[in-house]
VOBA-1610 file (N, C-alpha, C; in pm, whole numbers, padded with zeros to 5 digits, always signed):
BEGIN
Unk-02841-13961+16411Unk-02927-13975+16295Unk-03066-13918+16328Unk-03124-13850+16234Unk-03256-13791+16253Unk-03363-13900+16257Unk-03470-13868+16323Unk-03585-13958+16325Unk-03650-13957+16188Unk-03703-14071+16149Unk-03775-14078+16022Unk-03925-14073+16053Unk-03991-13972+15997Unk-04133-13950+16023Unk-04213-13958+15895Unk-04339-13997+15910Unk-04432-13998+15798Unk-04550-13908+15834Unk-04576-13810+15750Unk-04684-13715+15770Unk-04798-13754+15676Unk-04918-13772+15731Unk-05035-13808+15653Unk-05139-13697+15668Unk-05181-13641+15556Unk-05277-13531+15558Unk-05399-13574+15477Unk-05516-13565+15538Unk-05642-13595+15469Unk-05708-13464+15431Unk-05746-13454+15303Unk-05814-13334+15253Unk-05942-13376+15183Unk-06051-13306+15213Unk-06180-13335+15151Unk-06221-13212+15071Unk-06246-13235+14942Unk-06283-13125+14852Unk-06408-13163+14773Unk-06463-13068+14701Unk-06571-13094+14607Unk-06513-13175+14492Unk-06563-13296+14466Unk-06507-13379+14358Unk-06509-13311+14221Unk-06600-13218+14202Unk-06608-13147+14074Unk-06489-13052+14054Unk-06416-13024+14161Unk-06304-12929+14154Unk-06169-12998+14165Unk-06165-13129+14140Unk-06042-13206+14156Unk-05926-13151+14073Unk-05951-13123+13946Unk-05843-13075+13858Unk-05787-12941+13907Unk-05875-12850+13945Unk-05831-12719+13997Unk-05753-12735+14127Unk-05802-12824+14213Unk-05738-12851+14341Unk-05595-12902+14321Unk-05579-13000+14233Unk-05446-13056+14209Unk-05352-12953+14147Unk-05406-12869+14062Unk-05323-12762+14004Unk-05277-12665+14113Unk-05366-12634+14207Unk-05330-12544+14318Unk-05230-12610+14412Unk-05239-12742+14427Unk-05150-12816+14517Unk-05009-12833+14460Unk-04997-12834+14329Unk-04870-12867+14263Unk-04750-12785+14310Unk-04758-12652+14323Unk-04639-12578+14369Unk-04591-12621+14508Unk-04684-12645+14599Unk-04644-12690+14733Unk-04581-12828+14726Unk-04640-12918+14648Unk-04586-13053+14632Unk-04443-13047+14579Unk-04421-12963+14479Unk-04286-12950+14422Unk-04186-12894+14523Unk-04230-12797+14603Unk-04142-12742+14707Unk-04110-12845+14814Unk-04209-12922+14854Unk-04187-13026+14955Unk-04087-13129+14903Unk-04106-13174+14781Unk-04018-13279+14727Unk-03878-13227+14698Unk-03860-13096+14693Unk-03727-13038+14674Unk-03651-13025+14806Unk-03719-13043+14917Unk-03654-13032+15048Unk-03555-13147+15067Unk-03433-13119+15112Unk-03333-13225+15131Unk-03375-13332+15232Unk-03456-13296+15330Unk-03498-13394+15431Unk-03620-13475+15390Unk-03684-13438+15279Unk-03798-13515+15230Unk-03748-13634+15149Unk-03792-13753+15187Unk-03745-13873+15117Unk-03854-13941+15036Unk-03979-13897+15052Unk-04090-13959+14980Unk-04209-13866+14988Unk-04282-13855+14880Unk-04408-13780+14881Unk-04498-13839+14774Unk-04622-13857+14810Unk-04718-13911+14714Unk-04857-13859+14751Unk-04940-13838+14650Unk-05077-13793+14669Unk-05168-13908+14627Unk-05266-13938+14711Unk-05361-14046+14685Unk-05502-13988+14682Unk-05592-14056+14609Unk-05733-14021+14620Unk-05811-14147+14654Unk-05915-14130+14731Unk-05995-14242+14779Unk-06092-14285+14669Unk-06077-14408+14617Unk-06165-14452+14508Unk-06310-14474+14554Unk-06331-14490+14684Unk-06465-14513+14738Unk-06536-14383+14777Unk-06459-14277+14794Unk-06514-14149+14840Unk-06460-14035+14755Unk-06531-13999+14649Unk-06484-13891+14562Unk-06459-13763+14641Unk-06349-13698+14608Unk-06313-13573+14674Unk-06228-13589+14798Unk-06197-13713+14835Unk-06114-13737+14953Unk-05973-13772+14907Unk-05876-13693+14952Unk-05736-13711+14915Unk-05653-13732+15041Unk-05541-13799+15023Unk-05443-13814+15131Unk-05306-13785+15073Unk-05232-13699+15143Unk-05093-13670+15107Unk-05007-13744+15208Unk-04908-13815+15159Unk-04815-13886+15246Unk-04675-13835+15216Unk-04608-13788+15321Unk-04471-13736+15308Unk-04385-13808+15411Unk-04272-13860+15368Unk-04177-13920+15462Unk-04056-13829+15472Unk-04010-13810+15594Unk-03904-13715+15624Unk-03797-13777+15713Unk-03673-13746+15686Unk-03563-13776+15779Unk-03547-13652+15866Unk-03638-13637+15960Unk-03641-13517+16044Unk-03706-13550+16177Unk-03674-13471+16277Unk-03736-13488+16408Unk-03872-13419+16409Unk-03953-13456+16507Unk-04082-13390+16523Unk-04062-13242+16551Unk-03961-13209+16630Unk-03930-13069+16659Unk-03901-12992+16530Unk-03822-13051+16441Unk-03791-12986+16313Unk-03920-12966+16232Unk-04002-13068+16226Unk-04125-13058+16146Unk-04217-12948+16200Unk-04230-12940+16332Unk-04322-12845+16393Unk-04268-12702+16397Unk-04137-12687+16412Unk-04080-12554+16432Unk-04002-12498+16313Unk-03967-12583+16219Unk-03893-12536+16102Unk-03973-12562+15975Unk-04001-12689+15949Unk-04064-12725+15822Unk-04199-12658+15802Unk-04286-12667+15899Unk-04421-12613+15879Unk-04424-12461+15869Unk-04313-12395+15899Unk-04304-12250+15887Unk-04238-12204+15757Unk-04214-12296+15666Unk-04153-12259+15538Unk-04245-12164+15462Unk-04184-12074+15389Unk-04257-11970+15317Unk-04361-12025+15219Unk-04330-12136+15155Unk-04421-12185+15052Unk-04554-12239+15108Unk-04564-12259+15238Unk-04693-12299+15295Unk-04793-12184+15293Unk-04746-12061+15278Unk-04838-11948+15262Unk-04918-11965+15134Unk-04851-12013+15027Unk-04920-12042+14901Unk-05023-12152+14922Unk-04988-12254+14999Unk-05081-12363+15030Unk-05205-12308+15101Unk-05182-12227+15203Unk-05295-12170+15279Unk-05382-12081+15190Unk-05320-12008+15102Unk-05394-11915+15016Unk-05466-11986+14902Unk-05403-12086+14842Unk-05457-12145+14719Unk-05514-12285+14731Unk-05478-12358+14835Unk-05528-12496+14851Unk-05636-12503+14959Unk-05611-12442+15073Unk-05706-12449+15185Unk-05847-12405+15145Unk-05866-12304+15059Unk-06003-12267+15022Unk-06083-12380+14954Unk-06017-12480+14900Unk-06087-12593+14839Unk-06143-12689+14944Unk-06092-12684+15065Unk-06128-12783+15167Unk-06270-12762+15217Unk-06347-12871+15219Unk-06484-12867+15269Unk-06490-12886+15420Unk-06381-12934+15477Unk-06370-12952+15622Unk-06224-12934+15659Unk-06195-12908+15785Unk-06054-12891+15823Unk-05973-13015+15788Unk-05852-12993+15737Unk-05767-13108+15703Unk-05729-13181+15831Unk-05709-13312+15817Unk-05664-13394+15929Unk-05518-13429+15904Unk-05434-13404+16003Unk-05291-13435+15991Unk-05251-13531+16101Unk-05180-13637+16061Unk-05125-13733+16156Unk-04977-13750+16126Unk-04898-13767+16230Unk-04754-13790+16213Unk-04718-13921+16281Unk-04650-14007+16205Unk-04609-14138+16255Unk-04457-14148+16253Unk-04401-14218+16350Unk-04257-14245+16352Unk-04233-14380+16284Unk-04133-14384+16198Unk-04098-14506+16127Unk-04036-14606+16224Unk-04067-14733+16205Unk-04002-14836+16286Unk-03857-14848+16243Unk-03765-14867+16338Unk-03623-14877+16302Unk-03593-15006+16225Unk-03483-15002+16153Unk-03440-15120+16078Unk-03500-15124+15939Unk-03458-15224+15863Unk-03502-15237+15724Unk-03618-15335+15706Unk-03647-15415+15805Unk-03745-15522+15785Unk-03888-15473+15767Unk-03918-15348+15802Unk-04054-15296+15788Unk-04067-15192+15678Unk-03974-15190+15585Unk-03981-15094+15474Unk-03933-15160+15346Unk-04004-15134+15239Unk-03961-15182+15108Unk-04026-15096+15000Unk-03956-15079+14892Unk-04010-15009+14775Unk-03960-15083+14653Unk-04050-15122+14568Unk-04011-15186+14443Unk-03986-15076+14340Unk-03864-15064+14299Unk-03828-14954+14209Unk-03902-14963+14076Unk-03937-15082+14032Unk-04007-15094+13904Unk-04150-15040+13911Unk-04201-15016+14032Unk-04335-14962+14047Unk-04343-14819+13995Unk-04238-14744+14014Unk-04236-14604+13975Unk-04171-14586+13839Unk-04238-14514+13753Unk-04177-14485+13623Unk-04072-14376+13642Unk-03981-14368+13552Unk-03877-14267+13558Unk-03938-14134+13517Unk-03921-14034+13603Unk-03975-13900+13571Unk-03872-13821+13495Unk-03918-13749+13396Unk-03824-13668+13317Unk-03815-13528+13373
//
């Protein structure tokens, strides 16, 4: 079984450009969520610090796969070209390994609305 990893990316942008930033991010987000090994993806914004976003992606993949296969996918060129220019500072990326078993994970299905 593959390792389950969570990738956390912090991005800081000009708060005045939030709408443009999210529009530029959308194609990459859609490509990531279409990946068979991606099991969760969500974008957050910091309510205390305008312009600060965090992307969280959970993957059923090894660190080797993430570093040598996933991050080399073609659609990240679009990210580098259209999203990175919005960044006011280098993005921060952290990768965490999920704890084994079910006792440390839960999702309430009623929290998420059904997407059409």
